[in-house]
Structure formats: structure tokens, C-alpha cells
ZAMARGU-4260 file (C-alpha; in steps of 0.2 Angstrom, whole numbers, plus 5000, padded with zeros to 4 digits):
<rodrens>
0) 5111/4915/5025 | 5111/4937/5022 | 5116/4944/5003 | 5118/4961/5001 | 5107/4972/4993
5) 5113/4974/4975 | 5099/4977/4964 | 5082/4984/4963 | 5072/4979/4946 | 5059/4986/4942
10) 5043/4975/4935 | 5025/4975/4929 | 5011/4963/4931 | 5007/4958/4912 | 4989/4964/4911
15) 4981/4974/4901 | 4979/4995/4905 | 4966/5000/4916 | 4963/4985/4923 | 4966/4983/4942
20) 4974/4965/4949 | 4975/4960/4965 | 4990/4952/4976 | 4981/4939/4981 | 4980/4934/4961
25) 4998/4940/4959 | 5002/4923/4972 | 4989/4914/4966 | 5002/4916/4948 | 5017/4913/4956
30) 5015/4899/4972 | 5000/4889/4965 | 5006/4871/4959 | 5008/4866/4940 | 4999/4871/4932
35) 4986/4882/4939 | 5003/4894/4945 | 5020/4892/4942 | 5026/4882/4963 | 5035/4895/4966
40) 5038/4897/4986 | 5036/4913/4984 | 5029/4927/4977 | 5040/4936/4962 | 5039/4956/4972
45) 5043/4964/4986 | 5031/4976/4982 | 5017/4982/4969 | 5011/4998/4966 | 4991/4999/4961
50) 4982/5009/4947 | 4977/5023/4963 | 4995/5025/4965 | 4993/5015/4982 | 5006/5001/4988
55) 5005/4986/4994 | 5019/4974/5003 | 5018/4959/4997 | 5034/4952/5007 | 5041/4958/5023
60) 5056/4970/5020 | 5066/4979/5034 | 5072/4993/5022 | 5092/4990/5024 | 5102/4983/5013
65) 5103/4968/5018 | 5092/4955/5010 | 5088/4941/5024 | 5080/4924/5018 | 5061/4931/5023
70) 5064/4944/5009 | 5069/4934/4995 | 5056/4934/4980 | 5055/4923/4962 | 5059/4939/4954
75) 5072/4938/4940 | 5082/4921/4938 | 5100/4922/4945 | 5098/4937/4955 | 5082/4936/4968
80) 5094/4932/4983 | 5105/4951/4981 | 5087/4963/4977 | 5072/4966/4978 | 5059/4970/4963
85) 5046/4980/4967 | 5032/4980/4954 | 5017/4991/4943 | 4998/4986/4939 | 5000/4985/4918
90) 5011/4984/4907 | 5001/4977/4891 | 4989/4987/4879 | 4970/4980/4875 | 4977/4968/4865
95) 4990/4962/4874 | 5005/4969/4866 | 5020/4976/4878 | 5014/4993/4883 | 5019/5008/4897
100) 5002/5008/4906 | 5007/5017/4922 | 4994/5029/4927 | 5000/5046/4928 | 4999/5042/4948
105) 5007/5029/4949 | 5020/5038/4939 | 5023/5049/4955 | 5019/5036/4969 | 5034/5026/4959
110) 5045/5042/4954 | 5046/5048/4974 | 5047/5031/4978 | 5065/5027/4968 | 5069/5041/4973
115) 5069/5039/4990 | 5074/5024/4989 | 5091/5028/4980 | 5094/5043/4990 | 5093/5028/5004
120) 5106/5016/4994 | 5113/5021/4982 | 5125/5009/4980 | 5111/5000/4971 | 5110/4997/4956
125) 5092/4999/4944 | 5087/4990/4932 | 5073/4984/4923 | 5068/4964/4921 | 5072/4968/4902
130) 5087/4971/4907 | 5091/4953/4912 | 5078/4944/4904 | 5072/4941/4889 | 5056/4949/4891
135) 5048/4967/4890 | 5042/4965/4909 | 5042/4984/4912 | 5038/4987/4895 | 5046/5007/4898
140) 5064/5010/4895 | 5068/5010/4916 | 5090/5017/4911 | 5083/5034/4900 | 5066/5035/4913
145) 5079/5037/4928 | 5087/5051/4919 | 5072/5058/4918 | 5069/5060/4937 | 5087/5063/4940
150) 5096/5045/4943 | 5114/5042/4935 | 5120/5026/4943
</rodrens>
């Protein structure tokens, strides 16, 4: 079963500022059996933005506006079958409190990717995870940020 893509959610890894994390660690957190992980069938994110501004694809995606079964990730309960989920490494200060820790390279890479995504799929609503869940993630106001990069939804 496939669904029309309706949302793009921006997430953070909820890791401390300046500390890189691997996709293998994220996969383990999400897919390892409980209590070591969450016991999910699939990782929570479509792709991951590293501190140096490079993207890593975590789940195959055919880059159209249909969410096929193989593309479904576990990023936001109730939205997964109609969404893509992008995550940047970081989101916490050194005391483990929420903070926008995006590096300049992450900011530029996210801006470029979101602008390109929005141009290709203008009907898709872009949100922060915190807009649909009681979480601080992604530790910045996505709606205000979208306005600063010229996206009005």
C-alpha cells in the first residue's frame, strides 16, 4: 500500500553539541530489541545530516511524492505512512538541554535541501517534530526558520 506524501518532518538526534554520531548507532537505538533499543522494524529517519554538512541516506527512497511501504520510517507516531523524516546530528547543549546546535555547514545543507524539496513538492507541509509531539526536537522553530529561507506554507 502506498500513500501520498503529505509531510516532511525535521528532527534532531538529541545528542550533545559537537558530538558526531553514526547511522549504525541510530539504527541500534531504534531497531534493537527492548530494553537496548525501541524494537522498531525500521529506523526513524529517511536521511541524516552530519556535522560536516553531508547527508546520509538511511532508508531507500525513490524521491517521488508517494510513500511506498519500503520508505516508511518511524519518525512521528500517526504520520509515518505519509511523511519523510530528516534528522540533523545534535540538538542538545553540553548539559543535555535542548539547543539549536546546527553547525554552519548543517544550516547551509539543510537550507539547500529544504528549498529544493519544497520546489519539487510544494504541496508537502514541512514541520518540526515538536509540532506534532510533546518533544523539544528539533530544538529550533521550524516555522520561523522556513520564513527566513523564503518558504511560506
